C-alpha positions as CSV (number, residue, x, y, z in Angstrom):
1,M,87.4,20.8,-29.2
2,P,88.6,22.8,-26.1
3,D,91.5,21.6,-24.0
4,L,91.0,20.0,-20.6
5,I,91.4,23.2,-18.5
6,T,89.0,25.1,-20.7
7,S,86.5,22.2,-20.6
8,L,86.6,22.1,-16.8
9,L,86.2,25.9,-16.6
10,A,83.2,25.8,-18.9
11,T,81.6,22.9,-17.0
12,G,82.2,24.6,-13.7
13,S,80.9,27.9,-15.0
14,G,77.7,26.2,-16.1
15,G,77.5,24.6,-12.7
16,I,77.7,28.0,-11.0
17,V,74.8,29.3,-13.2
18,G,72.7,26.1,-12.5
19,L,73.5,26.3,-8.8
20,V,72.4,29.9,-8.5
21,L,69.3,29.1,-10.5
22,G,68.4,26.3,-8.1
23,L,69.0,28.6,-5.1
24,V,67.3,31.9,-6.1
25,G,65.3,31.1,-9.2
26,G,65.4,33.0,-12.5
27,G,67.9,35.6,-13.5
28,S,71.1,33.5,-13.1
29,S,71.6,33.3,-16.8
30,I,72.8,36.9,-16.7
31,L,76.1,35.5,-15.3
32,A,76.7,33.2,-18.4
33,V,78.4,35.8,-20.6
34,P,80.8,37.2,-18.0
35,L,81.7,33.7,-16.9
36,L,82.5,32.7,-20.5
37,V,84.5,35.8,-21.2
38,Y,86.4,36.3,-17.9
39,V,86.6,32.7,-16.5
40,V,86.5,30.4,-19.5
41,G,88.5,32.8,-21.6
42,V,86.3,33.2,-24.7
43,A,88.1,35.9,-26.6
44,S,85.1,37.2,-28.7
45,P,82.2,38.8,-26.8
46,H,80.0,37.9,-29.7
47,V,80.9,34.2,-29.5
48,A,80.3,34.4,-25.7
49,I,76.8,35.8,-26.3
50,G,76.0,33.2,-29.0
51,T,77.3,30.4,-26.9
52,S,75.4,31.5,-23.7
53,A,72.2,31.8,-25.7
54,V,72.2,28.1,-26.3
55,A,72.7,27.4,-22.6
56,V,69.9,29.9,-21.7
57,S,67.4,28.2,-24.0
58,A,68.3,24.7,-22.8
59,S,68.1,25.8,-19.1
60,A,64.7,27.4,-19.7
61,L,63.4,24.2,-21.4
62,G,64.6,22.1,-18.5
63,N,62.9,24.3,-15.9
64,L,59.7,24.6,-18.0
65,F,58.4,21.1,-17.4
66,P,58.0,21.3,-13.6
67,H,55.9,24.5,-14.1
68,W,53.9,22.8,-16.8
69,R,53.1,19.9,-14.6
70,A,52.1,22.3,-11.8
71,G,49.7,24.0,-14.2
72,N,51.5,27.3,-14.1
73,V,51.8,27.9,-17.8
74,K,49.3,29.9,-19.8
75,W,50.0,28.4,-23.2
76,R,48.1,30.6,-25.5
77,C,49.5,33.8,-23.9
78,A,52.9,32.2,-24.0
79,A,52.7,31.2,-27.7
80,V,51.7,34.8,-28.8
81,F,54.3,36.4,-26.6
82,A,57.0,34.1,-27.7
83,A,56.1,34.3,-31.4
84,A,56.4,38.1,-31.3
85,G,59.5,37.9,-29.2
86,V,61.3,35.6,-31.6
87,L,61.0,38.2,-34.4
88,G,62.3,40.8,-32.0
89,A,65.2,38.5,-30.9
90,F,66.3,38.0,-34.5
91,A,66.2,41.7,-35.0
92,G,68.1,42.4,-31.8
93,A,70.8,39.8,-32.6
94,A,71.3,41.2,-36.1
95,V,72.0,44.6,-34.6
96,A,74.3,43.3,-31.8
97,K,76.5,41.4,-34.3
98,A,77.2,44.7,-36.0
99,V,78.3,46.4,-32.7
100,D,82.0,46.4,-31.6
101,G,82.5,43.6,-29.1
102,Q,84.0,45.7,-26.3
103,K,81.2,48.3,-26.7
104,L,78.7,45.5,-26.5
105,L,80.4,44.2,-23.3
106,A,80.3,47.6,-21.7
107,L,76.6,47.9,-22.5
108,F,76.1,44.5,-21.1
109,G,77.6,45.6,-17.9
110,V,75.2,48.6,-17.7
111,V,72.3,46.2,-18.2
112,M,73.6,44.0,-15.4
113,V,73.6,46.9,-13.0
114,V,70.0,47.8,-14.0
115,I,68.9,44.1,-13.7
116,G,70.5,43.9,-10.3
117,A,68.6,47.0,-9.1
118,V,65.3,45.6,-10.5
119,M,65.9,42.3,-8.8
120,R,66.1,44.0,-5.4
121,R,62.6,45.3,-5.8
122,R,59.9,43.0,-4.5
123,R,57.4,41.8,-7.0
124,E,53.7,41.5,-6.2
125,G,52.0,38.2,-6.6
126,R,48.4,39.4,-7.0
127,G,46.5,39.1,-10.2
128,N,43.8,37.1,-12.1
129,P,44.6,33.4,-12.1
130,D,41.8,32.7,-14.5
131,V,43.0,35.0,-17.3
132,R,43.3,33.3,-20.7
133,L,43.6,34.4,-24.3
134,S,40.3,33.7,-26.1
135,S,38.1,35.3,-28.8
136,E,36.5,37.3,-26.0
137,T,39.7,38.7,-24.5
138,A,41.9,38.8,-27.7
139,R,40.9,42.4,-28.5
140,E,42.4,43.5,-25.1
141,L,45.2,41.1,-24.6
142,L,46.6,40.5,-28.1
143,P,48.0,44.0,-28.8
144,L,49.8,44.0,-25.5
145,L,51.2,40.5,-25.8
146,L,52.5,41.2,-29.3
147,G,53.9,44.6,-28.5
148,I,55.6,43.8,-25.2
149,G,56.7,40.4,-26.5
150,F,58.5,42.0,-29.5
151,T,60.1,44.7,-27.4
152,V,61.5,42.2,-24.8
153,G,62.6,39.9,-27.7
154,V,64.7,42.7,-29.2
155,F,66.4,43.3,-25.8
156,S,67.0,39.5,-25.3
157,G,68.4,39.1,-28.8
158,F,70.7,42.1,-28.5
159,F,72.3,41.0,-25.3
160,G,71.9,37.2,-25.6
161,I,70.1,36.8,-22.3
162,G,66.9,35.1,-21.5
163,G,65.1,38.3,-20.5
164,G,63.1,36.6,-17.8
165,F,63.4,39.6,-15.6
166,L,61.5,41.6,-18.3
167,I,59.2,38.8,-19.5
168,V,57.7,38.2,-16.1
169,P,56.6,41.8,-15.4
170,G,55.8,42.1,-19.1
171,L,53.3,39.2,-18.9
172,M,51.8,40.6,-15.7
173,L,51.4,44.0,-17.3
174,A,49.8,42.5,-20.5
175,T,47.5,40.0,-18.9
176,R,47.4,40.8,-15.1
177,M,48.2,37.1,-14.4
178,P,49.6,36.3,-11.0
179,L,53.4,36.1,-10.4
180,A,53.4,32.3,-10.2
181,F,51.8,32.0,-13.6
182,A,54.0,34.7,-15.1
183,I,57.1,32.9,-14.0
184,G,56.0,29.6,-15.5
185,T,54.7,31.2,-18.7
186,S,57.9,33.3,-19.1
187,L,60.0,30.2,-19.5
188,V,58.4,29.5,-22.9
189,G,59.6,33.0,-24.0
190,V,63.0,32.5,-22.5
191,A,63.5,29.2,-24.3
192,A,62.2,30.7,-27.6
193,F,64.2,33.9,-27.4
194,G,67.4,32.0,-26.5
195,A,66.9,29.6,-29.4
196,A,66.3,32.4,-31.9
197,T,69.4,34.3,-30.7
198,A,71.5,31.2,-30.8
199,A,70.3,30.4,-34.3
200,S,71.2,33.9,-35.5
201,Y,74.7,33.7,-34.0
202,A,75.2,30.2,-35.2
203,L,74.4,31.2,-38.8
204,S,77.2,33.7,-38.5
205,G,79.6,31.1,-37.0
206,L,79.5,32.7,-33.6
207,V,78.6,29.7,-31.4
208,D,81.1,27.4,-29.8
209,W,79.1,24.2,-29.6
210,W,81.5,22.3,-27.5
211,L,81.5,25.0,-24.8
212,S,77.8,25.2,-25.1
213,G,77.4,21.5,-24.4
214,L,79.8,21.6,-21.5
215,F,78.1,24.7,-20.0
216,V,74.7,23.0,-20.3
217,L,76.0,19.8,-18.7
218,G,77.5,21.8,-15.8
219,G,74.2,23.7,-15.5
220,L,72.2,20.5,-15.2
221,V,74.4,19.2,-12.4
222,G,74.6,22.6,-10.6
223,G,70.8,22.9,-10.9
224,L,70.2,19.6,-9.1
225,V,72.6,20.7,-6.3
226,G,71.1,24.1,-6.2
227,T,67.5,22.8,-6.0
228,A,68.5,20.5,-3.1
229,L,70.2,23.3,-1.3
230,G,67.3,25.6,-2.0
231,K,65.0,23.3,0.0
232,V,67.3,23.5,2.9
233,V,67.6,27.3,2.9
234,A,64.0,27.9,1.8
235,S,63.5,30.3,4.7
236,R,66.4,32.5,3.5
237,K,65.4,32.8,-0.2
238,Q,64.7,36.5,0.1
239,M,68.2,37.1,1.6
240,L,69.8,35.0,-1.1
241,G,68.0,36.9,-3.8
242,T,69.2,40.2,-2.4
243,L,72.8,38.9,-2.2
244,F,72.5,37.6,-5.8
245,A,71.2,41.0,-7.0
246,G,74.2,42.7,-5.3
247,L,76.5,40.2,-7.0
248,V,75.0,41.0,-10.4
249,I,75.5,44.8,-9.8
250,V,79.2,44.2,-8.7
251,V,79.9,42.1,-11.8
252,G,78.2,44.6,-14.0
253,L,80.4,47.4,-12.7
254,Y,83.5,45.3,-13.2
255,I,82.4,44.6,-16.8
256,I,81.8,48.3,-17.4
257,A,85.3,49.1,-16.0
258,R,87.0,46.5,-18.1
259,G,85.1,47.5,-21.2
260,L,85.9,51.2,-20.8
261,L,89.6,50.4,-20.2
262,A,89.7,48.2,-23.4
263,L,88.0,50.9,-25.4
264,T,90.4,53.6,-24.1
265,A,93.4,51.4,-24.9
266,T,92.2,51.1,-28.5
267,Q,91.9,54.8,-29.0
268,P,94.7,56.4,-31.1
């Protein structure tokens, strides 16, 4: 069980992720690993990734229900995409656990910079809202859902992130569904990929369950606050999204620098 200071830092870090999620929407889980490593003080990058995967999955499940009630989840597409992605997530996690922790962190930083750049691009909302996986459309949709789902799952499992920033455009590419449906449907994949990654790391003893619980608790509280604030600043969502993308890039560059310094220090 962590001490009081560590517990407060873990809860506060989860609160930050939840707050950002409520303010700008998806993508905030990318901050979980750096917060666990550099704020909470988790020594092992692998434990940080395994622990954050639990929080990512729980956060996605919590955010799925409002989208479900709104009718924005294409369940058949989600089930196929998630099933393929879970296999990919297990494969990605297995590879990641064999990679040196500092090298993994440096790669994670590179991914954060790329994600920040992608977030700055405006996504189109057009598409076919009536698209569905059926016996008539399976020949066209099934190969794309399986292929893209597996690929995104590998990426998600390797870095221990939800992968929503890839799942959303992946679903739009595979099915041509509109953005609102892609966001809602993507949460099924995020929850499934996070659970698969967490299970893989847990089997290797690389999940701190106490920290995970505190992180999720903080995230729930932060999410409520962020959602309330989000309604107040609804007209500035685009600006907040741009600022968050910039923050992700800066944090990514910091992680790259720290990772490279650590790797240099270990060289003979």
